[in-house]
C-alpha positions in Angstrom: 33.6 -9.6 -34.5 37.2 -10.6 -33.9 36.2 -11.2 -30.3 34.0 -14.1 -31.3 37.0 -16.0 -32.6 38.6 -15.8 -29.2 35.7 -17.6 -27.5 36.0 -21.4 -27.0 33.9 -23.5 -29.4 30.3 -24.2 -28.4 29.6 -27.9 -27.6 27.1 -29.6 -29.8 24.0 -30.5 -27.8 21.0 -32.3 -29.1 17.5 -31.1 -28.6 16.7 -34.1 -26.4 19.4 -33.1 -24.0 18.2 -29.5 -23.8 14.6 -30.6 -23.2 15.7 -33.1 -20.5 17.9 -30.5 -18.7 15.2 -27.8 -18.9 12.6 -30.2 -17.4 14.9 -31.4 -14.7 15.3 -27.8 -13.5 11.6 -27.6 -12.8 10.9 -31.1 -11.5 12.0 -31.3 -7.8 10.8 -34.8 -7.0 11.8 -38.1 -8.4 9.1 -39.9 -10.4 7.1 -42.3 -8.2 8.2 -45.9 -8.0 5.9 -48.8 -8.6 5.4 -49.5 -4.9 4.4 -45.9 -4.1 1.2 -45.9 -6.2 0.8 -42.3 -7.1 2.8 -40.8 -4.2 5.1 -37.9 -4.7 8.2 -36.8 -2.8 7.9 -33.4 -1.1 10.7 -30.9 -1.3 13.0 -30.8 1.7 12.0 -27.2 2.4 8.3 -28.2 2.6 9.1 -31.1 4.9 11.2 -28.8 7.2 8.5 -26.2 7.3 5.9 -28.7 8.2 8.0 -30.1 11.0 8.7 -26.6 12.3 5.0 -25.8 12.2 4.3 -29.0 14.2 6.9 -28.0 16.8 5.4 -24.5 17.0 1.9 -26.0 17.5 3.2 -28.3 20.3 4.9 -25.3 21.9 1.7 -23.3 21.6 -0.4 -26.0 23.2 1.9 -26.3 26.2 2.0 -22.5 26.6 -1.7 -22.2 26.4 -2.2 -25.0 28.9 0.1 -23.1 31.2 -1.9 -19.9 30.7 -5.2 -21.6 31.4 -3.9 -23.4 34.5 -2.2 -20.2 36.0 -4.0 -18.4 38.8 -3.5 -15.0 37.2 -4.9 -15.9 33.8 -4.2 -13.9 30.7 -3.3 -10.2 31.3 -1.7 -7.6 29.2 -1.6 -6.6 25.5 0.8 -9.4 24.5 -1.3 -12.1 26.0 -4.4 -10.6 24.5 -2.9 -10.6 21.0 -1.4 -14.1 21.4 -4.8 -15.6 22.4 -7.1 -13.6 20.1 -8.5 -11.2 22.6 -7.9 -13.2 25.8 -9.5 -16.4 24.6 -6.9 -19.0 25.5 -9.3 -21.9 25.5 -10.5 -21.2 21.9 -6.9 -20.8 20.8 -5.9 -24.1 22.6 -8.7 -26.0 20.8 -7.5 -24.7 17.5 -3.9 -25.5 18.3 -4.6 -28.9 19.6 -6.9 -29.8 16.7 -4.4 -28.6 14.1 -1.3 -30.1 15.8 -2.9 -33.5 16.4 -4.0 -33.6 12.8 -0.5 -32.7 11.7 0.8 -35.6 13.9 -1.5 -38.0 12.1 -0.6 -36.6 8.7 3.1 -37.1 9.6 2.4 -40.8 10.2 0.6 -41.2 6.8 3.1 -39.2 4.8 6.2 -40.9 6.2 7.3 -37.9 8.2 6.1 -35.4 5.6 8.3 -36.8 2.9 5.7 -38.4 0.6 2.2 -37.4 -0.2 -0.5 -38.3 -2.8 -0.9 -36.2 -5.9 -4.0 -34.6 -4.3 -2.4 -33.1 -1.2 -5.1 -30.6 -0.6 -6.2 -32.4 2.6 -2.9 -31.4 4.2 -3.9 -27.7 4.1 -6.6 -28.1 6.7 -4.3 -29.0 9.6 -1.7 -26.6 8.4 -4.3 -23.8 8.3 -5.6 -24.6 11.8 -2.2 -24.8 13.3 -1.1 -21.5 11.6 -4.3 -19.8 12.7 -3.7 -20.9 16.3 0.0 -20.0 16.3 -0.4 -16.7 14.4 -1.1 -14.7 17.6 2.0 -16.1 19.3 4.1 -15.5 16.3 2.8 -11.9 16.1 3.9 -11.3 19.7 7.3 -12.9 19.0 7.9 -10.9 15.8 6.9 -7.6 17.5 9.2 -8.3 20.4 12.1 -9.1 18.1 11.4 -6.0 16.1 11.4 -3.8 19.2 14.7 -5.4 20.3 16.3 -4.8 17.0 15.2 -1.2 17.0 16.5 -0.7 20.5 19.9 -2.3 19.7 20.1 -0.1 16.6 19.3 3.0 18.6 22.0 2.2 21.2 24.5 1.4 18.5 23.9 4.7 16.7 24.1 6.7 20.0 27.3 5.0 21.0 28.8 5.6 17.5 27.7 9.2 17.6 29.3 9.9 21.0 32.4 7.9 20.2 33.0 10.1 17.1 32.3 13.4 18.9 34.2 12.9 22.2 
């Protein structure tokens, strides 16, 4: 136990300080001010995720309008996956409804920064927008995965032949 004597002395901390520090680690938002009347601050990650979802919903609406207005329509496996079995109008209705509701929610939540204690109503437009964008995201993720596998295969082949030449 001679090693314990080499350690610096422990600071004296009261129980109140420990409780306050432990609670502040788990409380992410500031307490509501008097003028906010029960509103809470949302975490920055939540705000950023909601804005990215809103942007993805807008992009999906524009893309689905382009598919509907095109003369060739929706052909191929990627388009069929992105529009839930080649139903671009149904997907557009879902995307437009969810995105427009998110725009309205952004206005009432000060840009997704404050919300009431009961924020369950925000899950409806988020769910609609996610449902409409899920097909598009599935196609994008699958494409990115195929590209990563192709790049990895080319890199391994080049490394193999570089070592054996």
